[in-house]
DRENGU-375325 format. One record per residue (C-alpha): z, y negated, x; residue in three letters; residue number from 1. Coordinates in nm, 4 decimals, decimal comma. Layout:
<Z Z; Y Y; X X; tormar ALA; zator NUM> $
...
This chain:
<Z 10,9507; Y 0,8483; X 9,9545; tormar MET; zator 1> $
<Z 10,9803; Y 0,7982; X 9,5838; tormar PRO; zator 2> $
<Z 11,2484; Y 0,5785; X 9,4370; tormar GLU; zator 3> $
<Z 11,5223; Y 0,7533; X 9,2417; tormar LEU; zator 4> $
<Z 11,7721; Y 0,6198; X 8,9830; tormar LYS; zator 5> $
<Z 12,0119; Y 0,9160; X 8,9515; tormar PHE; zator 6> $
<Z 12,3248; Y 1,0169; X 8,7795; tormar SER; zator 7> $
<Z 12,5246; Y 1,3352; X 8,7283; tormar VAL; zator 8> $
<Z 12,7495; Y 1,4173; X 8,4339; tormar GLN; zator 9> $
<Z 13,0143; Y 1,6843; X 8,4995; tormar PHE; zator 10> $
<Z 13,0989; Y 1,8446; X 8,1702; tormar ALA; zator 11> $
<Z 13,1947; Y 2,1993; X 8,2829; tormar SER; zator 12> $
<Z 13,5345; Y 2,3506; X 8,3637; tormar HIS; zator 13> $
<Z 13,3881; Y 2,5713; X 8,6349; tormar LEU; zator 14> $
<Z 13,5354; Y 2,5274; X 8,9844; tormar ALA; zator 15> $
<Z 13,2987; Y 2,5041; X 9,2879; tormar ASP; zator 16> $
<Z 13,0291; Y 2,2814; X 9,1302; tormar ILE; zator 17> $
<Z 12,8319; Y 2,1060; X 9,4014; tormar PRO; zator 18> $
<Z 12,8803; Y 1,7408; X 9,4618; tormar THR; zator 19> $
<Z 12,6790; Y 1,4508; X 9,3301; tormar ARG; zator 20> $
<Z 12,5476; Y 1,4027; X 9,6814; tormar ALA; zator 21> $
<Z 12,4062; Y 1,7589; X 9,6962; tormar LEU; zator 22> $
<Z 12,2465; Y 1,7239; X 9,3592; tormar PHE; zator 23> $
<Z 12,0799; Y 1,4008; X 9,4625; tormar LYS; zator 24> $
<Z 11,9611; Y 1,5597; X 9,7842; tormar LYS; zator 25> $
<Z 11,7971; Y 1,8458; X 9,6007; tormar TRP; zator 26> $
<Z 11,6373; Y 1,6105; X 9,3420; tormar VAL; zator 27> $
<Z 11,4947; Y 1,3864; X 9,6116; tormar LYS; zator 28> $
<Z 11,3508; Y 1,6995; X 9,7983; tormar ALA; zator 29> $
<Z 11,1534; Y 1,7991; X 9,4846; tormar ALA; zator 30> $
<Z 11,0566; Y 1,4563; X 9,3692; tormar LEU; zator 31> $
<Z 10,6909; Y 1,3395; X 9,4075; tormar ARG; zator 32> $
<Z 10,6973; Y 1,0094; X 9,2171; tormar VAL; zator 33> $
<Z 10,9509; Y 0,7395; X 9,1272; tormar ASP; zator 34> $
<Z 11,2036; Y 0,8670; X 8,8736; tormar ALA; zator 35> $
<Z 11,5107; Y 0,8206; X 8,6649; tormar GLU; zator 36> $
<Z 11,6929; Y 1,1519; X 8,6438; tormar VAL; zator 37> $
<Z 12,0205; Y 1,2589; X 8,4864; tormar THR; zator 38> $
<Z 12,1689; Y 1,5962; X 8,5465; tormar ILE; zator 39> $
<Z 12,4389; Y 1,7279; X 8,3094; tormar ARG; zator 40> $
<Z 12,6490; Y 2,0235; X 8,4202; tormar ILE; zator 41> $
<Z 12,7812; Y 2,1942; X 8,1058; tormar VAL; zator 42> $
<Z 12,9629; Y 2,5056; X 7,9926; tormar ASP; zator 43> $
<Z 12,8104; Y 2,7793; X 7,7753; tormar GLU; zator 44> $
<Z 12,8868; Y 2,6346; X 7,4297; tormar ASP; zator 45> $
<Z 12,6926; Y 2,3114; X 7,4967; tormar GLU; zator 46> $
<Z 12,4054; Y 2,5033; X 7,6686; tormar ALA; zator 47> $
<Z 12,3733; Y 2,7394; X 7,3676; tormar ARG; zator 48> $
<Z 12,3728; Y 2,4528; X 7,1234; tormar ILE; zator 49> $
<Z 12,1032; Y 2,2681; X 7,3182; tormar LEU; zator 50> $
<Z 11,8971; Y 2,5778; X 7,3694; tormar ASN; zator 51> $
<Z 11,9193; Y 2,6672; X 6,9990; tormar SER; zator 52> $
<Z 11,8449; Y 2,3042; X 6,8881; tormar THR; zator 53> $
<Z 11,5470; Y 2,2427; X 7,1193; tormar TYR; zator 54> $
<Z 11,4034; Y 2,5917; X 7,1827; tormar ARG; zator 55> $
<Z 11,5198; Y 2,7921; X 6,8890; tormar GLY; zator 56> $
<Z 11,6972; Y 3,0380; X 7,1119; tormar LYS; zator 57> $
<Z 12,0632; Y 3,1029; X 7,0203; tormar ASP; zator 58> $
<Z 12,2078; Y 3,1689; X 7,3739; tormar TYR; zator 59> $
<Z 12,3115; Y 2,9752; X 7,6746; tormar ALA; zator 60> $
<Z 12,0459; Y 2,9529; X 7,9468; tormar THR; zator 61> $
<Z 12,0817; Y 2,8475; X 8,3070; tormar ASN; zator 62> $
<Z 11,8678; Y 2,5282; X 8,3033; tormar VAL; zator 63> $
<Z 11,6959; Y 2,3089; X 8,0339; tormar LEU; zator 64> $
<Z 11,4621; Y 2,0216; X 8,1127; tormar THR; zator 65> $
<Z 11,4015; Y 1,7257; X 7,8908; tormar PHE; zator 66> $
<Z 11,1145; Y 1,5133; X 8,0109; tormar PRO; zator 67> $
<Z 11,1253; Y 1,1781; X 7,8308; tormar LEU; zator 68> $
<Z 10,8252; Y 0,9893; X 7,9747; tormar THR; zator 69> $
<Z 10,5901; Y 0,9776; X 8,2661; tormar GLU; zator 70> $
<Z 10,5258; Y 0,6033; X 8,2521; tormar THR; zator 71> $
<Z 10,5968; Y 0,3625; X 8,4127; tormar PRO; zator 72> $
<Z 10,7630; Y 0,6424; X 8,6104; tormar HIS; zator 73> $
<Z 10,9118; Y 0,9897; X 8,5554; tormar LEU; zator 74> $
<Z 11,2271; Y 0,9843; X 8,3276; tormar ILE; zator 75> $
<Z 11,4105; Y 1,2917; X 8,2187; tormar GLY; zator 76> $
<Z 11,7248; Y 1,4930; X 8,1872; tormar ASP; zator 77> $
<Z 11,8182; Y 1,8304; X 8,3292; tormar ILE; zator 78> $
<Z 12,0981; Y 2,0328; X 8,1882; tormar VAL; zator 79> $
<Z 12,2467; Y 2,3111; X 8,4050; tormar ILE; zator 80> $
<Z 12,4948; Y 2,5690; X 8,2660; tormar CYS; zator 81> $
<Z 12,7545; Y 2,6173; X 8,5348; tormar ALA; zator 82> $
<Z 12,8962; Y 2,9538; X 8,4125; tormar PRO; zator 83> $
<Z 12,5540; Y 3,1097; X 8,3678; tormar ILE; zator 84> $
<Z 12,4539; Y 2,9889; X 8,7214; tormar VAL; zator 85> $
<Z 12,7716; Y 3,1352; X 8,8609; tormar ALA; zator 86> $
<Z 12,7264; Y 3,4688; X 8,6907; tormar ALA; zator 87> $
<Z 12,3555; Y 3,4878; X 8,8008; tormar GLU; zator 88> $
<Z 12,4428; Y 3,4053; X 9,1615; tormar ALA; zator 89> $
<Z 12,7101; Y 3,6687; X 9,1655; tormar LYS; zator 90> $
<Z 12,4816; Y 3,9316; X 8,9968; tormar ALA; zator 91> $
<Z 12,2028; Y 3,8523; X 9,2539; tormar GLN; zator 92> $
<Z 12,4222; Y 3,8296; X 9,5510; tormar ASN; zator 93> $
<Z 12,3283; Y 3,4685; X 9,6208; tormar LYS; zator 94> $
<Z 12,5445; Y 3,1782; X 9,7409; tormar PRO; zator 95> $
<Z 12,6429; Y 2,9617; X 9,4412; tormar LEU; zator 96> $
<Z 12,5284; Y 2,6458; X 9,6119; tormar GLU; zator 97> $
<Z 12,1853; Y 2,7926; X 9,6822; tormar ALA; zator 98> $
<Z 12,1469; Y 2,8929; X 9,3201; tormar HIS; zator 99> $
<Z 12,2376; Y 2,5405; X 9,1943; tormar PHE; zator 100> $
<Z 11,9871; Y 2,4046; X 9,4476; tormar ALA; zator 101> $
<Z 11,7129; Y 2,6297; X 9,3146; tormar HIS; zator 102> $
<Z 11,7778; Y 2,5449; X 8,9468; tormar LEU; zator 103> $
<Z 11,7797; Y 2,1698; X 9,0331; tormar THR; zator 104> $
<Z 11,4469; Y 2,1970; X 9,2065; tormar VAL; zator 105> $
<Z 11,3171; Y 2,4161; X 8,9189; tormar HIS; zator 106> $
<Z 11,4209; Y 2,1463; X 8,6719; tormar GLY; zator 107> $
<Z 11,2622; Y 1,8662; X 8,8639; tormar ILE; zator 108> $
<Z 10,9369; Y 2,0598; X 8,8864; tormar LEU; zator 109> $
<Z 10,9383; Y 2,0965; X 8,5092; tormar HIS; zator 110> $
<Z 10,9907; Y 1,7171; X 8,4728; tormar LEU; zator 111> $
<Z 10,6680; Y 1,6893; X 8,6905; tormar HIS; zator 112> $
<Z 10,4903; Y 1,8990; X 8,4364; tormar GLY; zator 113> $
<Z 10,4949; Y 2,2322; X 8,6184; tormar TYR; zator 114> $
<Z 10,5422; Y 2,5409; X 8,4048; tormar ASP; zator 115> $
<Z 10,5539; Y 2,9242; X 8,4236; tormar HIS; zator 116> $
<Z 10,3688; Y 3,0147; X 8,1034; tormar GLN; zator 117> $
<Z 10,0826; Y 3,1992; X 8,2821; tormar THR; zator 118> $
<Z 10,0880; Y 3,4035; X 8,6015; tormar GLU; zator 119> $
<Z 9,8939; Y 3,1338; X 8,7864; tormar GLU; zator 120> $
<Z 10,1368; Y 2,8571; X 8,6757; tormar GLN; zator 121> $
<Z 10,4337; Y 3,0750; X 8,7723; tormar GLU; zator 122> $
<Z 10,2879; Y 3,1555; X 9,1178; tormar ALA; zator 123> $
<Z 10,2310; Y 2,7935; X 9,1900; tormar LEU; zator 124> $
<Z 10,5669; Y 2,6776; X 9,0676; tormar MET; zator 125> $
<Z 10,7463; Y 2,9479; X 9,2619; tormar GLU; zator 126> $
<Z 10,5536; Y 2,8688; X 9,5787; tormar SER; zator 127> $
<Z 10,6642; Y 2,5011; X 9,5531; tormar ILE; zator 128> $
<Z 11,0232; Y 2,6067; X 9,4854; tormar GLU; zator 129> $
<Z 11,0258; Y 2,8410; X 9,7905; tormar VAL; zator 130> $
<Z 10,8882; Y 2,5756; X 10,0221; tormar THR; zator 131> $
<Z 11,1116; Y 2,3023; X 9,8942; tormar THR; zator 132> $
<Z 11,4259; Y 2,5271; X 9,9280; tormar LEU; zator 133> $
<Z 11,3149; Y 2,6442; X 10,2696; tormar HIS; zator 134> $
<Z 11,2902; Y 2,2796; X 10,3829; tormar ASN; zator 135> $
<Z 11,6455; Y 2,2331; X 10,2473; tormar LEU; zator 136> $
<Z 11,7646; Y 2,5340; X 10,4507; tormar GLY; zator 137> $
<Z 11,7956; Y 2,7913; X 10,1650; tormar TYR; zator 138> $
<Z 11,6554; Y 3,1326; X 10,1492; tormar ALA; zator 139> $
<Z 11,3741; Y 3,2361; X 9,9060; tormar ASN; zator 140> $
<Z 11,5534; Y 3,2461; X 9,5674; tormar PRO; zator 141> $
<Z 11,3149; Y 3,5174; X 9,4445; tormar TYR; zator 142> $
<Z 11,4277; Y 3,7711; X 9,7083; tormar LEU; zator 143> $
<Z 11,7257; Y 3,9338; X 9,5307; tormar ILE; zator 144> $
<Z 11,9415; Y 4,1553; X 9,7534; tormar THR; zator 145> $
């Protein structure tokens, strides 16, 4: 199993944010190499500023991934916008914890270099997400009820 140096920064006012232990469990489930990962849980203002600054998109998004390096091991940051995650979970009739798990796994896969810019990349990434989440006991996140 890959070694992990891990931290979580809670910078959101949302209630019901998963625990550090759950985030770590989800990261480890998706991790394929040794890594240093920081997850920062934010509110919409910070997510909007980061998305605007780094992607040129002036809105808050659910997850942003910032890979820093792949050598000597994987290092990166993942920013998750708690209010967006909560709103999406409610709109998609998903448990909040499951949606946080999905976006954490999604972020880790981006750190690994996976993307969804083409249909083939998207299919591969979604397949890995579904399998990883299934192994964690969560339903397929792409089946919206």
